[in-house]
MDTraj code that builds the backbone (N, CA, C; nanometers):
import mdtraj as md
import numpy as np

residues = "UNK UNK UNK UNK UNK UNK UNK UNK UNK UNK UNK UNK UNK UNK UNK UNK UNK UNK UNK UNK UNK UNK UNK UNK UNK UNK UNK UNK UNK UNK UNK UNK UNK UNK UNK UNK UNK UNK UNK UNK UNK UNK UNK UNK UNK UNK UNK UNK UNK UNK UNK UNK UNK UNK UNK UNK UNK UNK UNK UNK UNK UNK UNK UNK UNK UNK UNK UNK UNK UNK UNK UNK UNK UNK UNK UNK UNK UNK UNK UNK UNK UNK UNK UNK UNK UNK UNK UNK UNK UNK UNK UNK UNK UNK UNK UNK UNK UNK UNK UNK UNK UNK UNK UNK UNK UNK UNK UNK UNK UNK UNK UNK UNK UNK UNK UNK UNK UNK UNK UNK UNK UNK UNK UNK UNK UNK UNK UNK UNK UNK UNK UNK UNK UNK UNK UNK UNK UNK UNK UNK UNK UNK UNK UNK UNK UNK UNK UNK UNK UNK UNK UNK UNK UNK UNK UNK UNK UNK UNK UNK UNK UNK UNK UNK UNK UNK UNK UNK UNK".split()
xyz = np.array([
    [2.3111, -15.9230, 21.7888],
    [2.2380, -16.0241, 21.8647],
    [2.1039, -15.9576, 21.9043],
    [2.0012, -16.0209, 21.8646],
    [1.8662, -15.9712, 21.8809],
    [1.8346, -15.9547, 22.0382],
    [1.8702, -16.0555, 22.1150],
    [1.8430, -16.0508, 22.2607],
    [1.9246, -15.9383, 22.3269],
    [2.0486, -15.9203, 22.2884],
    [2.1262, -15.8073, 22.3476],
    [2.0633, -15.6677, 22.3045],
    [2.0238, -15.6548, 22.1758],
    [1.9559, -15.5263, 22.1453],
    [1.8325, -15.5064, 22.2286],
    [1.7472, -15.6150, 22.2473],
    [1.6248, -15.6034, 22.3214],
    [1.6539, -15.5627, 22.4668],
    [1.7585, -15.6193, 22.5289],
    [1.7924, -15.5887, 22.6676],
    [1.8408, -15.4456, 22.6730],
    [1.9191, -15.3991, 22.5773],
    [1.9667, -15.2614, 22.5758],
    [1.8427, -15.1634, 22.5657],
    [1.7460, -15.2043, 22.4817],
    [1.6265, -15.1097, 22.4678],
    [1.5469, -15.1060, 22.6000],
    [1.5423, -15.2139, 22.6647],
    [1.4716, -15.2072, 22.7966],
    [1.5525, -15.1231, 22.8963],
    [1.6819, -15.1300, 22.9011],
    [1.7642, -15.0410, 22.9855],
    [1.7438, -14.8991, 22.9466],
    [1.7360, -14.8667, 22.8197],
    [1.7115, -14.7345, 22.7798],
    [1.5857, -14.6650, 22.8301],
    [1.4761, -14.7462, 22.8377],
    [1.3506, -14.6874, 22.8860],
    [1.3552, -14.6762, 23.0385],
    [1.4376, -14.7450, 23.1064],
    [1.4426, -14.7309, 23.2543],
    [1.5631, -14.6495, 23.2988],
    [1.6453, -14.6108, 23.2049],
    [1.7686, -14.5418, 23.2376],
    [1.7578, -14.3934, 23.2553],
    [1.8532, -14.3307, 23.1969],
    [1.8617, -14.1823, 23.2198],
    [1.7617, -14.1031, 23.1311],
    [1.6468, -14.0718, 23.1940],
    [1.5386, -13.9943, 23.1231],
    [1.5389, -13.8533, 23.1794],
    [1.4869, -13.7657, 23.0970],
    [1.4661, -13.6204, 23.1420],
    [1.3254, -13.5889, 23.1334],
    [1.2569, -13.5870, 23.2543],
    [1.1226, -13.5560, 23.2621],
    [1.0844, -13.4213, 23.1983],
    [0.9742, -13.4130, 23.1304],
    [0.9272, -13.2790, 23.0768],
    [0.8481, -13.2034, 23.1845],
    [0.8190, -13.0847, 23.1604],
    [0.7394, -13.0026, 23.2448],
    [0.6036, -13.0660, 23.2576],
    [0.5514, -13.1293, 23.1499],
    [0.4177, -13.1831, 23.1583],
    [0.4246, -13.3281, 23.1891],
    [0.3653, -13.3648, 23.3089],
    [0.3702, -13.5036, 23.3473],
    [0.2998, -13.6028, 23.2530],
    [0.1941, -13.5607, 23.1923],
    [0.1322, -13.6467, 23.0930],
    [0.2202, -13.6805, 22.9770],
    [0.3009, -13.5768, 22.9284],
    [0.3881, -13.6030, 22.8191],
    [0.5081, -13.6909, 22.8638],
    [0.5634, -13.6712, 22.9781],
    [0.6610, -13.7627, 23.0352],
    [0.6093, -13.9024, 23.0393],
    [0.4903, -13.9233, 23.0844],
    [0.4343, -14.0566, 23.0874],
    [0.4328, -14.1219, 22.9540],
    [0.3845, -14.0492, 22.8560],
    [0.3777, -14.0948, 22.7152],
    [0.5177, -14.1257, 22.6556],
    [0.6234, -14.0562, 22.7040],
    [0.7600, -14.0849, 22.6634],
    [0.8251, -14.1710, 22.7525],
    [0.7528, -14.2608, 22.8249],
    [0.8142, -14.3602, 22.9132],
    [0.9085, -14.2971, 23.0205],
    [0.8744, -14.1879, 23.0759],
    [0.9478, -14.1151, 23.1751],
    [1.0131, -13.9912, 23.1286],
    [1.0134, -13.9622, 23.0009],
    [1.0672, -13.8314, 22.9558],
    [1.1578, -13.8562, 22.8270],
    [1.2332, -13.7664, 22.8021],
    [1.3224, -13.7633, 22.6867],
    [1.4461, -13.8408, 22.7168],
    [1.5053, -13.9045, 22.6137],
    [1.6273, -13.9845, 22.6374],
    [1.7474, -13.8953, 22.6133],
    [1.8603, -13.9415, 22.6613],
    [1.9872, -13.8786, 22.6193],
    [2.0043, -13.8776, 22.4757],
    [2.0700, -13.7778, 22.4211],
    [2.0999, -13.7615, 22.2838],
    [1.9807, -13.7254, 22.1916],
    [1.8604, -13.7045, 22.2566],
    [1.7411, -13.6775, 22.1870],
    [1.7166, -13.5239, 22.1723],
    [1.6728, -13.4826, 22.0561],
    [1.6515, -13.3422, 22.0264],
    [1.4910, -13.3209, 22.0312],
    [1.4559, -13.2258, 22.1170],
    [1.3172, -13.1924, 22.1225],
    [1.2969, -13.0449, 22.0929],
    [1.1911, -12.9965, 22.0255],
    [1.1706, -12.8643, 21.9798],
    [1.0458, -12.8092, 22.0373],
    [1.0456, -12.6875, 22.0695],
    [0.9175, -12.6206, 22.1164],
    [0.8794, -12.5239, 21.9988],
    [0.7714, -12.5470, 21.9419],
    [0.7263, -12.4685, 21.8309],
    [0.5979, -12.4057, 21.8579],
    [0.5928, -12.2697, 21.8407],
    [0.4704, -12.1922, 21.8725],
    [0.4902, -12.0558, 21.8081],
    [0.3841, -11.9807, 21.7954],
    [0.3888, -11.8393, 21.7424],
    [0.4638, -11.7582, 21.8409],
    [0.5117, -11.6364, 21.7933],
    [0.5791, -11.5403, 21.8749],
    [0.5022, -11.4980, 22.0005],
    [0.5596, -11.4816, 22.1068],
    [0.4989, -11.4232, 22.2262],
    [0.4077, -11.5080, 22.3121],
    [0.4070, -11.6472, 22.2919],
    [0.3242, -11.7281, 22.3668],
    [0.3925, -11.8040, 22.4847],
    [0.5266, -11.7815, 22.4973],
    [0.5962, -11.8344, 22.6176],
    [0.6952, -11.9533, 22.5933],
    [0.7473, -11.9591, 22.4715],
    [0.8424, -12.0686, 22.4414],
    [0.9701, -12.0561, 22.5358],
    [1.0225, -11.9356, 22.5518],
    [1.1338, -11.9044, 22.6330],
    [1.1087, -11.9380, 22.7813],
    [0.9905, -11.9013, 22.8250],
    [0.9466, -11.9326, 22.9604],
    [0.9297, -12.0779, 22.9802],
    [0.8813, -12.1493, 22.8804],
    [0.8699, -12.2942, 22.8914],
    [1.0098, -12.3523, 22.9016],
    [1.1063, -12.3093, 22.8311],
    [1.2450, -12.3534, 22.8379],
    [1.3086, -12.3374, 22.9761],
    [1.2706, -12.2212, 23.0380],
    [1.3158, -12.2004, 23.1738],
    [1.2564, -12.3048, 23.2695],
    [1.1246, -12.3233, 23.2559],
    [1.0608, -12.4200, 23.3423],
    [1.1158, -12.5685, 23.3138],
    [1.1553, -12.5890, 23.1895],
    [1.2109, -12.7250, 23.1622],
    [1.3450, -12.7297, 23.2312],
    [1.4272, -12.6200, 23.2264],
    [1.5512, -12.6205, 23.2888],
    [1.5367, -12.6414, 23.4445],
    [1.4457, -12.5730, 23.5001],
    [1.4220, -12.5889, 23.6475],
    [1.3834, -12.7368, 23.6819],
    [1.3061, -12.7984, 23.5991],
    [1.2670, -12.9360, 23.6126],
    [1.3936, -13.0253, 23.6146],
    [1.4791, -12.9993, 23.5249],
    [1.6057, -13.0725, 23.5165],
    [1.6939, -13.0496, 23.6385],
    [1.6946, -12.9213, 23.6853],
    [1.7699, -12.8898, 23.8009],
    [1.7229, -12.9650, 23.9301],
    [1.5860, -12.9783, 23.9372],
    [1.5257, -13.0522, 24.0411],
    [1.5618, -13.2009, 24.0422],
    [1.5972, -13.2469, 23.9228],
    [1.6474, -13.3863, 23.9067],
    [1.7980, -13.4038, 23.9214],
    [1.8586, -13.2902, 23.9710],
    [2.0053, -13.2858, 23.9908],
    [2.0859, -13.2945, 23.8652],
    [2.0275, -13.2393, 23.7612],
    [2.1008, -13.2414, 23.6310],
    [2.1770, -13.1063, 23.6134],
    [2.2817, -13.1136, 23.5346],
    [2.3563, -12.9945, 23.4882],
    [2.2940, -12.9333, 23.3716],
    [2.2515, -12.8115, 23.3789],
    [2.1771, -12.7494, 23.2614],
    [2.2565, -12.6317, 23.2063],
    [2.2640, -12.6335, 23.0771],
    [2.3279, -12.5233, 23.0035],
    [2.2201, -12.4562, 22.9222],
    [2.1850, -12.3287, 22.9530],
    [2.0909, -12.2522, 22.8702],
    [2.1634, -12.1562, 22.7854],
    [2.1441, -12.1691, 22.6582],
    [2.2120, -12.0902, 22.5607],
    [2.0962, -11.9906, 22.5102],
    [2.1253, -11.8582, 22.5254],
    [2.0311, -11.7608, 22.4786],
    [2.0854, -11.6870, 22.3608],
    [2.0041, -11.6793, 22.2615],
    [2.0437, -11.6012, 22.1315],
    [1.9577, -11.4826, 22.1214],
    [1.8659, -11.4558, 22.2263],
    [1.7769, -11.3520, 22.2118],
    [1.7788, -11.2570, 22.3308],
    [1.7818, -11.3116, 22.4506],
    [1.7775, -11.2324, 22.5757],
    [1.9046, -11.2363, 22.6504],
    [1.9301, -11.1348, 22.7379],
    [2.0565, -11.1304, 22.8100],
    [2.0610, -11.2341, 22.9197],
    [2.1816, -11.2631, 22.9638],
    [2.2052, -11.3650, 23.0682],
    [2.1258, -11.3275, 23.1943],
    [2.1253, -11.1985, 23.2231],
    [2.0577, -11.1498, 23.3430],
    [1.9101, -11.1699, 23.3347],
    [1.8531, -11.1462, 23.2166],
    [1.7052, -11.1557, 23.1968],
    [1.6661, -11.3056, 23.2158],
    [1.7514, -11.4001, 23.1564],
    [1.7183, -11.5373, 23.1759],
    [1.7379, -11.5827, 23.3160],
    [1.8467, -11.5353, 23.3845],
    [1.8666, -11.5686, 23.5253],
    [1.7489, -11.5194, 23.6088],
    [1.7002, -11.3980, 23.5871],
    [1.5735, -11.3533, 23.6551],
    [1.4677, -11.4410, 23.6380],
    [1.4448, -11.4936, 23.5176],
    [1.3314, -11.5892, 23.4936],
    [1.3543, -11.7189, 23.5815],
    [1.4773, -11.7670, 23.5818],
    [1.5064, -11.8895, 23.6605],
    [1.4769, -11.8551, 23.8103],
    [1.5201, -11.7342, 23.8502],
    [1.5061, -11.6971, 23.9943],
    [1.3546, -11.6961, 24.0246],
    [1.2766, -11.6432, 23.9370],
    [1.1323, -11.6353, 23.9552],
    [1.0658, -11.7683, 23.9701],
    [1.0962, -11.8654, 23.8824],
    [1.0368, -11.9920, 23.8868],
    [1.0852, -12.0639, 24.0089],
    [1.2168, -12.0611, 24.0351],
    [1.2722, -12.1341, 24.1490],
    [1.2191, -12.0713, 24.2864],
    [1.1869, -11.9443, 24.2860],
    [1.1307, -11.8931, 24.4102],
    [0.9911, -11.9417, 24.4291],
    [0.9194, -11.9650, 24.3244],
    [0.7860, -12.0190, 24.3430],
    [0.7870, -12.1649, 24.3988],
    [0.9043, -12.2308, 24.3756],
    [0.9223, -12.3627, 24.4234],
    [1.0100, -12.3692, 24.5556],
    [0.9986, -12.2685, 24.6318],
    [1.0871, -12.2534, 24.7443],
    [1.0998, -12.3794, 24.8301],
    [0.9937, -12.4587, 24.8433],
    [0.9941, -12.5771, 24.9188],
    [1.0836, -12.6888, 24.8556],
    [1.1128, -12.6680, 24.7288],
    [1.1907, -12.7802, 24.6592],
    [1.3384, -12.7429, 24.6848],
    [1.4143, -12.8521, 24.6771],
    [1.5587, -12.8365, 24.6928],
    [1.6324, -12.8680, 24.5657],
    [1.7381, -12.7977, 24.5377],
    [1.8213, -12.8211, 24.4209],
    [1.9600, -12.8510, 24.4686],
    [1.9829, -12.9660, 24.5429],
    [2.1098, -12.9911, 24.6024],
    [2.2277, -13.0148, 24.5016],
    [2.2057, -13.0762, 24.3941],
    [2.3177, -13.1093, 24.3020],
    [2.3007, -13.0548, 24.1593],
    [2.1839, -12.9860, 24.1348],
    [2.1652, -12.9292, 24.0051],
    [2.2510, -12.8143, 23.9864],
    [2.3028, -12.7993, 23.8684],
    [2.3886, -12.6766, 23.8290],
    [2.3357, -12.6120, 23.7058],
    [2.3396, -12.4825, 23.7092],
    [2.2860, -12.4027, 23.5897],
    [2.4044, -12.3120, 23.5429],
    [2.4141, -12.3094, 23.4078],
    [2.5081, -12.2191, 23.3442],
    [2.4292, -12.1529, 23.2336],
    [2.4300, -12.0146, 23.2221],
    [2.3635, -11.9402, 23.1184],
    [2.4671, -11.8753, 23.0363],
    [2.4547, -11.8826, 22.9042],
    [2.5488, -11.8178, 22.8162],
    [2.4604, -11.7515, 22.7026],
    [2.4945, -11.6206, 22.6835],
    [2.4318, -11.5354, 22.5803],
    [2.5311, -11.5274, 22.4606],
    [2.4779, -11.5519, 22.3440],
    [2.5568, -11.5303, 22.2198],
    [2.4847, -11.4206, 22.1399],
    [2.5577, -11.3476, 22.0646],
    [2.4957, -11.2415, 21.9812],
    [2.4011, -11.2937, 21.8781],
    [2.2886, -11.2375, 21.8758],
    [2.1777, -11.2850, 21.7794],
    [2.2271, -11.2897, 21.6348],
    [2.2153, -11.4071, 21.5744],
    [2.2509, -11.4265, 21.4289],
    [2.3958, -11.4337, 21.4000],
    [2.4886, -11.4288, 21.5066],
    [2.6250, -11.4402, 21.4730],
    [2.6910, -11.5693, 21.5099],
    [2.6295, -11.6442, 21.6128],
    [2.6793, -11.7619, 21.6598],
    [2.6397, -11.8841, 21.5707],
    [2.7219, -11.9859, 21.5543],
    [2.6829, -12.1022, 21.4864],
    [2.7172, -12.2174, 21.5779],
    [2.6965, -12.3395, 21.5253],
    [2.7121, -12.4618, 21.6061],
    [2.8565, -12.4780, 21.6580],
    [2.9550, -12.4279, 21.5766],
    [3.0954, -12.4382, 21.6243],
    [3.1189, -12.3502, 21.7465],
    [3.0428, -12.2444, 21.7592],
    [3.0522, -12.1616, 21.8762],
    [3.0037, -12.2402, 22.0006],
    [2.8939, -12.3081, 21.9831],
    [2.8357, -12.3977, 22.0914],
    [2.9350, -12.5054, 22.1262],
    [2.9926, -12.5672, 22.0214],
    [3.0960, -12.6729, 22.0507],
    [3.2103, -12.6142, 22.1314],
    [3.2600, -12.5022, 22.0909],
    [3.3715, -12.4376, 22.1619],
    [3.3328, -12.4051, 22.3076],
    [3.2081, -12.3562, 22.3290],
    [3.1638, -12.3298, 22.4618],
    [3.1649, -12.4525, 22.5464],
    [3.1197, -12.5645, 22.4853],
    [3.1180, -12.6989, 22.5644],
    [3.2642, -12.7444, 22.6023],
    [3.3479, -12.7217, 22.5145],
    [3.4928, -12.7572, 22.5440],
    [3.5431, -12.6677, 22.6517],
    [3.5220, -12.5430, 22.6395],
    [3.5667, -12.4384, 22.7404],
    [3.5040, -12.4731, 22.8777],
    [3.3688, -12.4972, 22.8871],
    [3.3074, -12.5248, 23.0159],
    [3.3693, -12.6547, 23.0796],
    [3.3865, -12.7580, 22.9863],
    [3.4438, -12.8816, 23.0407],
    [3.5845, -12.8744, 23.0920],
    [3.6665, -12.7959, 23.0149],
    [3.8058, -12.7862, 23.0495],
    [3.8341, -12.6934, 23.1637],
    [3.7675, -12.5719, 23.1680],
    [3.7966, -12.4719, 23.2544],
    [3.7031, -12.4572, 23.3752],
    [3.5820, -12.5047, 23.3588],
    [3.4804, -12.4948, 23.4652],
    [3.4400, -12.6372, 23.5238],
    [3.4923, -12.7411, 23.4676],
    [3.4595, -12.8693, 23.5115],
    [3.3028, -12.8866, 23.5066],
    [3.2415, -12.8475, 23.3941],
    [3.1033, -12.8508, 23.3768],
    [3.0657, -12.9173, 23.2440],
    [3.0011, -13.0292, 23.2472],
    [2.9546, -13.0970, 23.1309],
    [2.7987, -13.1138, 23.1473],
    [2.7239, -13.0407, 23.0718],
    [2.5876, -13.0375, 23.0901],
    [2.5156, -13.1670, 23.0513],
    [2.4109, -13.2040, 23.1324],
    [2.3275, -13.3148, 23.1011],
    [2.2126, -13.2738, 23.0027],
    [2.1830, -13.1413, 23.0115],
    [2.0770, -13.0885, 22.9302],
    [2.1172, -12.9543, 22.8719],
    [2.0969, -12.9385, 22.7418],
    [2.1264, -12.8147, 22.6763],
    [1.9964, -12.7517, 22.6233],
    [1.9661, -12.6331, 22.6641],
    [1.8403, -12.5642, 22.6154],
    [1.8969, -12.4526, 22.5270],
    [1.8544, -12.4473, 22.4015],
    [1.8909, -12.3364, 22.3066],
    [1.7743, -12.2539, 22.2774],
    [1.7781, -12.1192, 22.3010],
    [1.6666, -12.0298, 22.2788],
    [1.7146, -11.9171, 22.1875],
    [1.6985, -11.9165, 22.0662],
    [1.6295, -12.0202, 21.9897],
    [1.6920, -12.0542, 21.8576],
    [1.6544, -12.1627, 21.7982],
    [1.7228, -12.2233, 21.6803],
    [1.7383, -12.1262, 21.5664],
    [1.6264, -12.0580, 21.5355],
    [1.6284, -11.9670, 21.4204],
    [1.7324, -11.8616, 21.4268],
    [1.7834, -11.8233, 21.5459],
    [1.8831, -11.7263, 21.5654],
    [2.0260, -11.7771, 21.5551],
    [2.0458, -11.9062, 21.5530],
    [2.1734, -11.9598, 21.5247],
    [2.2008, -11.9531, 21.3736],
    [2.3255, -11.9288, 21.3359],
    [2.3658, -11.9199, 21.1980],
    [2.4118, -12.0596, 21.1561],
    [2.3621, -12.0955, 21.0373],
    [2.4140, -12.2351, 20.9890],
    [2.5535, -12.2265, 20.9499],
    [2.6246, -12.3388, 20.9588],
    [2.7610, -12.3440, 20.9168],
    [2.7835, -12.3380, 20.7647],
    [2.6838, -12.3719, 20.6887],
    [2.6828, -12.3562, 20.5440],
    [2.5994, -12.2282, 20.5091],
    [2.6627, -12.1514, 20.4195],
    [2.5975, -12.0314, 20.3786],
    [2.5164, -12.0531, 20.2550],
    [2.4095, -11.9712, 20.2242],
    [2.3395, -11.9774, 20.0982],
    [2.2296, -12.0760, 20.0996],
    [2.1856, -12.1272, 20.2103],
    [2.0730, -12.2224, 20.2144],
    [1.9433, -12.1505, 20.2341],
    [1.8336, -12.2076, 20.1790],
    [1.7037, -12.1568, 20.1946],
    [1.6745, -12.1639, 20.3532],
    [1.5778, -12.0835, 20.3918],
    [1.5532, -12.0747, 20.5404],
    [1.5235, -12.2152, 20.5988],
    [1.4317, -12.2942, 20.5353],
    [1.3915, -12.4249, 20.5916],
    [1.5158, -12.5161, 20.5868],
    [1.5971, -12.5037, 20.4881],
    [1.7223, -12.5898, 20.4810],
    [1.8216, -12.5542, 20.5898],
    [1.8302, -12.4227, 20.6158],
    [1.9177, -12.3717, 20.7158],
    [1.8785, -12.4271, 20.8597],
    [1.7462, -12.4207, 20.8826],
    [1.6951, -12.4624, 21.0096],
    [1.7175, -12.6154, 21.0266],
    [1.6907, -12.6883, 20.9166],
    [1.7137, -12.8261, 20.9223],
    [1.8557, -12.8608, 20.9543],
    [1.9462, -12.7880, 20.8824],
    [2.0921, -12.8115, 20.9074],
    [2.1331, -12.7890, 21.0471],
    [2.0708, -12.6720, 21.1112],
    [2.1077, -12.6332, 21.2514],
    [2.0526, -12.7476, 21.3376],
    [1.9359, -12.7928, 21.3118],
    [1.8780, -12.9042, 21.3923],
    [1.9720, -13.0230, 21.3888],
    [2.0106, -13.0577, 21.2719],
    [2.1022, -13.1802, 21.2564],
    [2.2333, -13.1570, 21.3288],
    [2.2828, -13.0357, 21.3227],
    [2.4109, -13.0060, 21.3965],
    [2.3914, -13.0078, 21.5404],
    [2.2770, -12.9627, 21.5926],
    [2.2563, -12.9715, 21.7367],
    [2.2372, -13.1135, 21.7811],
    [2.1662, -13.1935, 21.6980],
    [2.1573, -13.3397, 21.7299],
    [2.2939, -13.4054, 21.7279],
    [2.3797, -13.3584, 21.6403],
    [2.5186, -13.4135, 21.6300],
    [2.5914, -13.3831, 21.7604],
    [2.5741, -13.2631, 21.8120],
    [2.6389, -13.2260, 21.9439],
    [2.5790, -13.3240, 22.0609],
    [2.4493, -13.3519, 22.0503],
    [2.4022, -13.4377, 22.1551],
    [2.4613, -13.5762, 22.1538],
    [2.4868, -13.6276, 22.0247],
    [2.5489, -13.7620, 22.0143],
    [2.6905, -13.7514, 22.0611],
    [2.7690, -13.6463, 22.0115],
    [2.9084, -13.6321, 22.0490],
    [2.9280, -13.6257, 22.2057],
    [2.8373, -13.5514, 22.2709],
    [2.8586, -13.5277, 22.4094],
    [2.7696, -13.6141, 22.5005],
    [2.7015, -13.7040, 22.4420],
    [2.6123, -13.8006, 22.5127],
    [2.5129, -13.7296, 22.5963],
])
top = md.Topology()
chain = top.add_chain()
for i, resn in enumerate(residues, 1):
    res = top.add_residue(resn, chain, resSeq=i)
    for name in ("N", "CA", "C"):
        top.add_atom(name, md.element.get_by_symbol(name[0]), res)
traj = md.Trajectory(xyz[None], top)
């Protein structure tokens, strides 16, 4: 039914959005990213992609979201220190219901099934189902299919991450 689809699309734009760090980008996205949406930060090495992801995580925490930060590059303590630094700068802000979980996987050894297993473990044993999952970074995840060219492997990993978003809403 066309009218029902139209009404659902209106509800989607006013519903559960995730504001980005950049207000102008959030405005262009009608309030931010939607649930089940995959967004990527692409930039040369050393320009602050990981720091951006931390800031994005803090933004979600300020909106009382549950945030899972998966690091494939830095230790959990290093990521936690970055969160501490950013949140200290925002000392006047409150984080009453936001929850943060940081998980480090070994570089190049984890694949999407490890992420799926982590989500099940967090849900079953920690009563934690994230609203936002930040993965730092895609190129260090291993594809579930071996023998793919680099660009095909990254495409496959992106598709698998998007699949997790759909599965876990």
